[in-house]
C-alpha atoms as a printed R data frame, in Angstrom:
    type eleno elety resid chain resno       x       y       z
1   ATOM     1    CA   UNK     A     1  97.884  99.754  55.100
2   ATOM     2    CA   UNK     A     2  94.400 101.311  55.513
3   ATOM     3    CA   UNK     A     3  93.306 100.242  52.034
4   ATOM     4    CA   UNK     A     4  94.826  96.769  52.646
5   ATOM     5    CA   UNK     A     5  93.014  95.997  55.951
6   ATOM     6    CA   UNK     A     6  89.241  95.578  55.360
7   ATOM     7    CA   UNK     A     7  88.388  92.587  57.711
8   ATOM     8    CA   UNK     A     8  89.599  92.154  61.323
9   ATOM     9    CA   UNK     A     9  89.029  89.093  63.553
10  ATOM    10    CA   UNK     A    10  89.127  89.163  67.288
11  ATOM    11    CA   UNK     A    11  89.341  86.428  69.781
12  ATOM    12    CA   UNK     A    12  89.619  85.827  73.519
13  ATOM    13    CA   UNK     A    13  92.160  83.139  74.822
14  ATOM    14    CA   UNK     A    14  93.288  81.681  78.077
15  ATOM    15    CA   UNK     A    15  91.850  82.658  81.488
16  ATOM    16    CA   UNK     A    16  88.909  85.100  81.280
17  ATOM    17    CA   UNK     A    17  89.340  88.513  82.875
18  ATOM    18    CA   UNK     A    18  86.864  91.328  83.627
19  ATOM    19    CA   UNK     A    19  86.644  93.810  80.911
20  ATOM    20    CA   UNK     A    20  87.323  91.483  77.994
21  ATOM    21    CA   UNK     A    21  83.700  92.098  76.775
22  ATOM    22    CA   UNK     A    22  84.479  95.757  76.782
23  ATOM    23    CA   UNK     A    23  87.658  95.151  74.750
24  ATOM    24    CA   UNK     A    24  85.900  93.244  72.152
25  ATOM    25    CA   UNK     A    25  83.026  95.995  71.923
26  ATOM    26    CA   UNK     A    26  85.778  98.631  71.439
27  ATOM    27    CA   UNK     A    27  87.338  96.343  68.417
28  ATOM    28    CA   UNK     A    28  83.873  95.840  67.020
29  ATOM    29    CA   UNK     A    29  82.846  99.664  66.964
30  ATOM    30    CA   UNK     A    30  86.170 100.642  66.006
31  ATOM    31    CA   UNK     A    31  85.917  98.633  62.999
32  ATOM    32    CA   UNK     A    32  82.442 100.018  62.301
33  ATOM    33    CA   UNK     A    33  83.519 103.814  62.899
34  ATOM    34    CA   UNK     A    34  86.498 102.929  60.267
35  ATOM    35    CA   UNK     A    35  84.356 101.040  57.906
36  ATOM    36    CA   UNK     A    36  85.840  97.748  58.440
37  ATOM    37    CA   UNK     A    37  84.170  94.360  58.981
38  ATOM    38    CA   UNK     A    38  84.765  92.795  62.472
39  ATOM    39    CA   UNK     A    39  84.471  88.951  62.796
40  ATOM    40    CA   UNK     A    40  84.203  87.500  66.380
41  ATOM    41    CA   UNK     A    41  85.965  83.973  66.883
42  ATOM    42    CA   UNK     A    42  84.232  81.737  69.388
43  ATOM    43    CA   UNK     A    43  86.309  79.892  71.952
44  ATOM    44    CA   UNK     A    44  89.710  81.217  71.201
45  ATOM    45    CA   UNK     A    45  92.312  79.491  69.045
46  ATOM    46    CA   UNK     A    46  89.958  76.392  68.927
47  ATOM    47    CA   UNK     A    47  87.485  78.554  67.221
48  ATOM    48    CA   UNK     A    48  89.877  79.570  64.633
49  ATOM    49    CA   UNK     A    49  90.733  75.829  63.790
50  ATOM    50    CA   UNK     A    50  86.830  74.921  63.791
51  ATOM    51    CA   UNK     A    51  85.780  78.032  61.842
52  ATOM    52    CA   UNK     A    52  83.437  79.168  64.555
53  ATOM    53    CA   UNK     A    53  83.098  82.824  63.106
54  ATOM    54    CA   UNK     A    54  80.362  85.433  63.541
55  ATOM    55    CA   UNK     A    55  80.127  89.030  62.181
56  ATOM    56    CA   UNK     A    56  80.262  91.647  65.002
57  ATOM    57    CA   UNK     A    57  78.504  94.898  64.281
58  ATOM    58    CA   UNK     A    58  78.002  97.994  66.447
59  ATOM    59    CA   UNK     A    59  74.642  97.008  67.634
60  ATOM    60    CA   UNK     A    60  75.735  93.406  68.182
61  ATOM    61    CA   UNK     A    61  78.170  94.380  71.006
62  ATOM    62    CA   UNK     A    62  75.475  96.360  72.935
63  ATOM    63    CA   UNK     A    63  75.022  95.895  76.755
64  ATOM    64    CA   UNK     A    64  78.439  93.866  76.890
65  ATOM    65    CA   UNK     A    65  80.704  96.483  78.433
66  ATOM    66    CA   UNK     A    66  79.183  96.063  81.991
67  ATOM    67    CA   UNK     A    67  79.439  92.078  81.718
68  ATOM    68    CA   UNK     A    68  82.472  89.993  83.294
69  ATOM    69    CA   UNK     A    69  83.905  87.060  81.387
70  ATOM    70    CA   UNK     A    70  83.713  87.039  77.511
71  ATOM    71    CA   UNK     A    71  80.802  86.310  75.451
72  ATOM    72    CA   UNK     A    72  83.245  85.137  72.600
73  ATOM    73    CA   UNK     A    73  84.132  82.249  75.322
74  ATOM    74    CA   UNK     A    74  87.922  81.210  76.032
75  ATOM    75    CA   UNK     A    75  89.601  77.938  75.614
76  ATOM    76    CA   UNK     A    76  93.101  76.647  75.587
77  ATOM    77    CA   UNK     A    77  93.772  74.786  72.385
78  ATOM    78    CA   UNK     A    78  96.428  72.020  72.161
79  ATOM    79    CA   UNK     A    79  95.599  71.541  68.578
80  ATOM    80    CA   UNK     A    80  96.634  75.099  67.955
81  ATOM    81    CA   UNK     A    81  99.968  74.351  69.450
82  ATOM    82    CA   UNK     A    82 100.737  71.860  66.490
83  ATOM    83    CA   UNK     A    83 101.793  73.059  62.913
84  ATOM    84    CA   UNK     A    84  98.816  71.379  61.423
85  ATOM    85    CA   UNK     A    85  96.586  73.089  63.838
86  ATOM    86    CA   UNK     A    86  97.774  76.434  63.005
87  ATOM    87    CA   UNK     A    87  97.645  75.676  59.309
88  ATOM    88    CA   UNK     A    88  93.993  74.989  59.627
89  ATOM    89    CA   UNK     A    89  93.540  78.049  61.426
90  ATOM    90    CA   UNK     A    90  95.193  80.084  58.861
91  ATOM    91    CA   UNK     A    91  93.332  78.515  55.780
92  ATOM    92    CA   UNK     A    92  90.061  79.336  57.870
93  ATOM    93    CA   UNK     A    93  91.193  82.916  58.073
94  ATOM    94    CA   UNK     A    94  92.044  83.098  54.401
95  ATOM    95    CA   UNK     A    95  88.763  81.464  53.238
96  ATOM    96    CA   UNK     A    96  86.748  83.949  55.319
97  ATOM    97    CA   UNK     A    97  88.619  86.961  53.830
98  ATOM    98    CA   UNK     A    98  90.021  88.224  57.089
99  ATOM    99    CA   UNK     A    99  93.143  90.345  56.697
100 ATOM   100    CA   UNK     A   100  94.254  90.697  60.405
101 ATOM   101    CA   UNK     A   101  93.702  89.031  63.850
102 ATOM   102    CA   UNK     A   102  93.457  90.810  67.301
103 ATOM   103    CA   UNK     A   103  93.859  88.426  70.271
104 ATOM   104    CA   UNK     A   104  93.063  89.325  73.975
105 ATOM   105    CA   UNK     A   105  94.841  87.224  76.577
106 ATOM   106    CA   UNK     A   106  98.063  86.738  78.372
107 ATOM   107    CA   UNK     A   107 101.544  85.321  77.559
108 ATOM   108    CA   UNK     A   108  99.989  81.889  76.234
109 ATOM   109    CA   UNK     A   109  97.896  83.833  73.783
110 ATOM   110    CA   UNK     A   110 100.425  86.192  72.595
111 ATOM   111    CA   UNK     A   111 102.904  83.280  71.861
112 ATOM   112    CA   UNK     A   112 100.241  81.585  69.824
113 ATOM   113    CA   UNK     A   113  99.824  84.902  68.050
114 ATOM   114    CA   UNK     A   114 103.519  85.170  67.303
115 ATOM   115    CA   UNK     A   115 103.544  81.756  65.965
116 ATOM   116    CA   UNK     A   116 100.835  82.458  63.432
117 ATOM   117    CA   UNK     A   117 102.523  85.576  62.505
118 ATOM   118    CA   UNK     A   118 106.002  84.034  62.037
119 ATOM   119    CA   UNK     A   119 104.895  80.964  59.949
120 ATOM   120    CA   UNK     A   120 102.184  82.810  57.753
121 ATOM   121    CA   UNK     A   121 103.156  86.384  57.963
122 ATOM   122    CA   UNK     A   122  99.672  87.153  59.051
123 ATOM   123    CA   UNK     A   123  98.957  90.558  60.885
124 ATOM   124    CA   UNK     A   124  98.405  90.049  64.540
125 ATOM   125    CA   UNK     A   125  97.992  92.460  67.503
126 ATOM   126    CA   UNK     A   126  97.555  91.623  71.178
127 ATOM   127    CA   UNK     A   127  95.499  93.315  73.886
128 ATOM   128    CA   UNK     A   128  96.679  92.210  77.413
129 ATOM   129    CA   UNK     A   129  93.733  90.700  79.553
130 ATOM   130    CA   UNK     A   130  94.744  88.877  82.585
131 ATOM   131    CA   UNK     A   131  94.145  89.519  86.209
132 ATOM   132    CA   UNK     A   132  97.722  88.554  87.163
133 ATOM   133    CA   UNK     A   133  98.921  91.782  85.566
134 ATOM   134    CA   UNK     A   134 102.042  89.804  84.569
135 ATOM   135    CA   UNK     A   135 102.655  90.999  81.027
136 ATOM   136    CA   UNK     A   136 105.647  93.202  80.354
137 ATOM   137    CA   UNK     A   137 105.391  96.398  78.588
138 ATOM   138    CA   UNK     A   138 102.129  97.800  79.845
139 ATOM   139    CA   UNK     A   139 101.428  99.206  83.194
140 ATOM   140    CA   UNK     A   140  98.027  97.233  83.459
141 ATOM   141    CA   UNK     A   141  96.159  94.422  82.131
142 ATOM   142    CA   UNK     A   142  92.528  94.422  81.663
143 ATOM   143    CA   UNK     A   143  90.741  92.621  84.553
144 ATOM   144    CA   UNK     A   144  93.497  93.478  87.166
145 ATOM   145    CA   UNK     A   145  91.654  96.338  88.773
146 ATOM   146    CA   UNK     A   146  88.691  94.659  89.242
147 ATOM   147    CA   UNK     A   147  90.360  91.463  90.631
148 ATOM   148    CA   UNK     A   148  92.087  93.691  93.242
149 ATOM   149    CA   UNK     A   149  88.706  95.182  94.251
150 ATOM   150    CA   UNK     A   150  87.198  91.711  94.642
151 ATOM   151    CA   UNK     A   151  90.105  90.571  96.822
152 ATOM   152    CA   UNK     A   152  89.932  93.712  98.844
153 ATOM   153    CA   UNK     A   153  86.379  93.354  99.524
154 ATOM   154    CA   UNK     A   154  86.703  89.616 100.203
155 ATOM   155    CA   UNK     A   155  89.648  90.304 102.784
156 ATOM   156    CA   UNK     A   156  87.498  93.090 104.697
157 ATOM   157    CA   UNK     A   157  84.781  90.508 105.184
158 ATOM   158    CA   UNK     A   158  87.341  87.823 106.411
159 ATOM   159    CA   UNK     A   159  88.880  90.453 108.828
160 ATOM   160    CA   UNK     A   160  85.432  90.772 110.544
161 ATOM   161    CA   UNK     A   161  85.744  87.243 111.487
162 ATOM   162    CA   UNK     A   162  89.468  87.301 112.492
163 ATOM   163    CA   UNK     A   163  88.780  90.207 114.617
164 ATOM   164    CA   UNK     A   164  85.853  88.442 116.246
165 ATOM   165    CA   UNK     A   165  87.838  85.356 117.172
166 ATOM   166    CA   UNK     A   166  91.370  86.473 117.539
167 ATOM   167    CA   UNK     A   167  92.400  84.524 114.678
168 ATOM   168    CA   UNK     A   168  94.954  84.605 112.233
169 ATOM   169    CA   UNK     A   169  93.916  84.034 108.567
170 ATOM   170    CA   UNK     A   170  96.104  82.928 105.729
171 ATOM   171    CA   UNK     A   171  94.434  84.345 102.363
172 ATOM   172    CA   UNK     A   172  95.780  82.852  99.253
173 ATOM   173    CA   UNK     A   173  95.187  85.285  95.940
174 ATOM   174    CA   UNK     A   174  95.889  84.459  92.312
175 ATOM   175    CA   UNK     A   175  98.745  85.827  90.440
176 ATOM   176    CA   UNK     A   176 100.738  82.712  89.374
177 ATOM   177    CA   UNK     A   177 104.309  83.856  89.451
178 ATOM   178    CA   UNK     A   178 103.499  87.587  90.055
179 ATOM   179    CA   UNK     A   179 102.617  89.137  93.270
180 ATOM   180    CA   UNK     A   180 100.749  92.246  92.112
181 ATOM   181    CA   UNK     A   181  97.547  91.313  93.433
182 ATOM   182    CA   UNK     A   182  99.098  90.254  96.760
183 ATOM   183    CA   UNK     A   183 101.026  93.171  97.310
184 ATOM   184    CA   UNK     A   184  98.386  95.772  96.194
185 ATOM   185    CA   UNK     A   185  95.607  94.109  97.775
186 ATOM   186    CA   UNK     A   186  97.673  93.560 101.089
187 ATOM   187    CA   UNK     A   187  98.351  97.224 101.320
188 ATOM   188    CA   UNK     A   188  94.631  98.118 100.376
189 ATOM   189    CA   UNK     A   189  93.175  95.611 102.993
190 ATOM   190    CA   UNK     A   190  95.432  96.410 105.593
191 ATOM   191    CA   UNK     A   191  97.040  92.967 105.847
192 ATOM   192    CA   UNK     A   192  99.774  92.494 108.631
193 ATOM   193    CA   UNK     A   193 102.001  90.574 106.074
194 ATOM   194    CA   UNK     A   194 102.363  89.340 102.451
195 ATOM   195    CA   UNK     A   195 104.108  86.522 100.833
196 ATOM   196    CA   UNK     A   196 104.939  86.935  96.920
197 ATOM   197    CA   UNK     A   197 107.067  85.005  94.683
198 ATOM   198    CA   UNK     A   198 109.245  87.839  93.850
199 ATOM   199    CA   UNK     A   199 110.823  87.980  97.422
200 ATOM   200    CA   UNK     A   200 112.084  85.042  99.468
201 ATOM   201    CA   UNK     A   201 111.192  86.466 102.670
202 ATOM   202    CA   UNK     A   202 111.259  83.283 104.443
203 ATOM   203    CA   UNK     A   203 109.064  81.698 107.091
204 ATOM   204    CA   UNK     A   204 111.097  82.698 110.088
205 ATOM   205    CA   UNK     A   205 110.955  86.427 109.290
206 ATOM   206    CA   UNK     A   206 107.114  86.069 108.988
207 ATOM   207    CA   UNK     A   207 106.970  84.444 112.195
208 ATOM   208    CA   UNK     A   208 109.150  87.402 113.733
209 ATOM   209    CA   UNK     A   209 106.839  89.790 112.333
210 ATOM   210    CA   UNK     A   210 103.586  88.121 113.633
211 ATOM   211    CA   UNK     A   211 105.147  87.872 117.247
212 ATOM   212    CA   UNK     A   212 106.078  91.595 116.940
213 ATOM   213    CA   UNK     A   213 102.389  92.287 115.805
214 ATOM   214    CA   UNK     A   214 101.170  90.578 118.702
215 ATOM   215    CA   UNK     A   215 103.290  92.288 121.265
216 ATOM   216    CA   UNK     A   216 102.296  95.645 120.003
217 ATOM   217    CA   UNK     A   217  98.750  94.608 120.841
218 ATOM   218    CA   UNK     A   218  97.132  92.917 117.752
219 ATOM   219    CA   UNK     A   219  94.786  90.150 118.494
220 ATOM   220    CA   UNK     A   220  94.198  89.179 114.929
221 ATOM   221    CA   UNK     A   221  96.015  89.114 111.838
222 ATOM   222    CA   UNK     A   222  95.649  88.725 107.976
223 ATOM   223    CA   UNK     A   223  98.574  87.261 106.013
224 ATOM   224    CA   UNK     A   224  97.944  87.582 101.981
225 ATOM   225    CA   UNK     A   225  99.869  84.855 100.274
226 ATOM   226    CA   UNK     A   226 100.227  84.778  96.418
227 ATOM   227    CA   UNK     A   227  99.464  81.441  94.828
228 ATOM   228    CA   UNK     A   228 103.148  81.236  93.395
229 ATOM   229    CA   UNK     A   229 104.796  81.868  96.730
230 ATOM   230    CA   UNK     A   230 106.734  78.734  97.898
231 ATOM   231    CA   UNK     A   231 107.447  79.110 101.539
232 ATOM   232    CA   UNK     A   232 105.586  75.648 101.769
233 ATOM   233    CA   UNK     A   233 104.279  73.174  99.297
234 ATOM   234    CA   UNK     A   234 100.845  74.822  99.508
235 ATOM   235    CA   UNK     A   235  99.178  77.297 101.948
236 ATOM   236    CA   UNK     A   236  97.885  74.575 104.220
237 ATOM   237    CA   UNK     A   237 101.277  73.297 104.997
238 ATOM   238    CA   UNK     A   238 102.403  76.786 105.746
239 ATOM   239    CA   UNK     A   239  99.370  77.205 107.994
240 ATOM   240    CA   UNK     A   240 100.329  73.942 109.871
241 ATOM   241    CA   UNK     A   241 103.998  75.136 110.418
242 ATOM   242    CA   UNK     A   242 102.843  78.536 111.924
243 ATOM   243    CA   UNK     A   243 100.381  76.682 114.156
244 ATOM   244    CA   UNK     A   244 103.703  74.584 115.346
245 ATOM   245    CA   UNK     A   245 105.940  77.459 115.964
246 ATOM   246    CA   UNK     A   246 103.502  80.341 117.039
247 ATOM   247    CA   UNK     A   247 101.439  79.840 120.071
248 ATOM   248    CA   UNK     A   248  98.459  81.988 120.946
249 ATOM   249    CA   UNK     A   249  96.616  82.081 117.269
250 ATOM   250    CA   UNK     A   250  93.596  80.197 116.089
251 ATOM   251    CA   UNK     A   251  94.809  79.787 112.384
252 ATOM   252    CA   UNK     A   252  92.455  79.735 109.523
253 ATOM   253    CA   UNK     A   253  92.898  79.333 105.667
254 ATOM   254    CA   UNK     A   254  90.892  80.933 102.830
255 ATOM   255    CA   UNK     A   255  91.687  80.376  99.239
256 ATOM   256    CA   UNK     A   256  89.626  82.992  97.209
257 ATOM   257    CA   UNK     A   257  90.212  80.921  93.934
258 ATOM   258    CA   UNK     A   258  88.260  81.724  90.726
259 ATOM   259    CA   UNK     A   259  85.862  84.381  92.459
260 ATOM   260    CA   UNK     A   260  88.461  86.771  91.748
261 ATOM   261    CA   UNK     A   261  88.078  86.357  88.048
262 ATOM   262    CA   UNK     A   262  84.457  87.108  88.024
263 ATOM   263    CA   UNK     A   263  82.088  90.143  88.417
264 ATOM   264    CA   UNK     A   264  81.306  93.123  86.506
265 ATOM   265    CA   UNK     A   265  84.431  95.148  85.515
266 ATOM   266    CA   UNK     A   266  85.360  98.261  87.351
267 ATOM   267    CA   UNK     A   267  85.238 101.678  85.604
268 ATOM   268    CA   UNK     A   268  89.065 101.643  85.145
269 ATOM   269    CA   UNK     A   269  88.892  98.226  83.478
270 ATOM   270    CA   UNK     A   270  86.278  99.412  81.183
271 ATOM   271    CA   UNK     A   271  87.917 102.483  80.263
272 ATOM   272    CA   UNK     A   272  91.287 100.653  79.784
273 ATOM   273    CA   UNK     A   273  89.682  97.807  77.576
274 ATOM   274    CA   UNK     A   274  88.083 100.626  75.472
275 ATOM   275    CA   UNK     A   275  91.320 102.537  74.971
276 ATOM   276    CA   UNK     A   276  93.225  99.366  74.104
277 ATOM   277    CA   UNK     A   277  90.722  97.973  71.907
278 ATOM   278    CA   UNK     A   278  90.495 101.220  69.788
279 ATOM   279    CA   UNK     A   279  94.267 101.160  69.844
280 ATOM   280    CA   UNK     A   280  94.671  97.582  68.551
281 ATOM   281    CA   UNK     A   281  92.531  98.406  65.433
282 ATOM   282    CA   UNK     A   282  94.376 101.583  64.658
283 ATOM   283    CA   UNK     A   283  97.662  99.949  65.228
284 ATOM   284    CA   UNK     A   284  96.892  97.407  62.364
285 ATOM   285    CA   UNK     A   285  95.659 100.364  60.252
286 ATOM   286    CA   UNK     A   286  99.142 101.856  60.522
287 ATOM   287    CA   UNK     A   287 100.716  98.746  59.560
288 ATOM   288    CA   UNK     A   288 101.845  97.470  62.964
289 ATOM   289    CA   UNK     A   289 101.831  93.661  63.528
290 ATOM   290    CA   UNK     A   290 103.366  91.033  66.058
291 ATOM   291    CA   UNK     A   291 102.872  93.687  68.862
292 ATOM   292    CA   UNK     A   292 100.974  94.274  72.112
293 ATOM   293    CA   UNK     A   293  99.104  97.377  72.802
294 ATOM   294    CA   UNK     A   294  99.660  98.298  76.284
295 ATOM   295    CA   UNK     A   295  99.277 101.448  78.519
296 ATOM   296    CA   UNK     A   296 102.467 103.134  79.730
297 ATOM   297    CA   UNK     A   297 102.133 106.610  81.499
298 ATOM   298    CA   UNK     A   298  98.632 106.990  80.677
299 ATOM   299    CA   UNK     A   299  99.519 106.532  76.933
300 ATOM   300    CA   UNK     A   300  98.596 103.653  74.535
301 ATOM   301    CA   UNK     A   301 101.740 102.105  73.363
302 ATOM   302    CA   UNK     A   302 103.001  99.169  71.256
303 ATOM   303    CA   UNK     A   303 105.629  96.516  72.363
304 ATOM   304    CA   UNK     A   304 106.906  93.486  70.413
305 ATOM   305    CA   UNK     A   305 105.218  90.266  71.445
306 ATOM   306    CA   UNK     A   306 108.702  88.826  72.524
307 ATOM   307    CA   UNK     A   307 109.321  91.687  74.866
308 ATOM   308    CA   UNK     A   308 105.692  91.369  76.415
309 ATOM   309    CA   UNK     A   309 106.217  87.764  76.874
310 ATOM   310    CA   UNK     A   310 109.730  87.134  78.008
311 ATOM   311    CA   UNK     A   311 110.398  90.483  79.820
312 ATOM   312    CA   UNK     A   312 110.048  90.588  83.484
313 ATOM   313    CA   UNK     A   313 108.066  93.140  85.439
314 ATOM   314    CA   UNK     A   314 110.134  94.256  88.556
315 ATOM   315    CA   UNK     A   315 108.790  94.397  91.791
316 ATOM   316    CA   UNK     A   316 107.348  97.780  93.136
317 ATOM   317    CA   UNK     A   317 109.970  98.352  95.770
318 ATOM   318    CA   UNK     A   318 108.092 101.571  96.952
319 ATOM   319    CA   UNK     A   319 104.835  99.570  97.720
320 ATOM   320    CA   UNK     A   320 106.798  97.094  99.779
321 ATOM   321    CA   UNK     A   321 108.216  99.768 101.702
322 ATOM   322    CA   UNK     A   322 104.946 101.380 102.383
323 ATOM   323    CA   UNK     A   323 103.662  97.869 103.556
324 ATOM   324    CA   UNK     A   324 106.550  97.805 105.925
325 ATOM   325    CA   UNK     A   325 105.756 101.287 107.492
326 ATOM   326    CA   UNK     A   326 102.052 100.835 107.619
327 ATOM   327    CA   UNK     A   327 102.135  97.253 109.355
328 ATOM   328    CA   UNK     A   328 103.999  98.540 112.372
């Protein structure tokens, strides 16, 4: 397979995540190391369809490892979801002499890659890049650690206001249907409670916990709420319910939003992205395809796209136990 693969394309798709640039850099420099050509595709799958390609060399990716976002840009392509769109993309890959594709993103990105491989038998490797950390088959996704640090820093600042005014703050964090950001940042920032999609804790239990905290002497509280948690239609409705059923707190809501996606990647994310970028190129050289490279027990591993997309990461019950103990 080493003789067959001569030119590799790389793209980023879906939501941006800190560390994507570091992964692109690692792919480009791995290609240079193994004497392969590397082609950057702008704007994800839409760039594949529109033939928006550029040669990446070892020098053209200098000074990007510390930058957030993705210099290749990212987009969601409705056209690529159609057979005609994927046919255009494949023809552009063929006409450019590209032998394989590396995609950096989440489950939607991997679904598109899997379709391309199935329909045209085109070699594709995925790298997990999403702050939600909701991809099965890898312990960590690129961007997750940076997002955690951003959230903890924000909550630390919110706590200053909460404690100054005896306020209860509900802080909404990203994560879609995964509670990893909420659970870990809640512990790291010393939150009094967290609400995550994986658990149906119930509002009444939360009210009980808050009342217990107040009786123990706490005059302010932080509740971290994952955006996919459905105790109320939204976090504002949840705040209104608490206000109607729990006296003595001045309640405020803070939705952190897209600030969690931005910023320079942490050292952890830079190293993770570098390892996975190298791992993706080497996986193609070994003849692998239709797989995601991830990190499991500190080792770079490969899992089928279908497992990565459809598998469900279990809730870390040990972290929940630690939270219950430390919020007493």
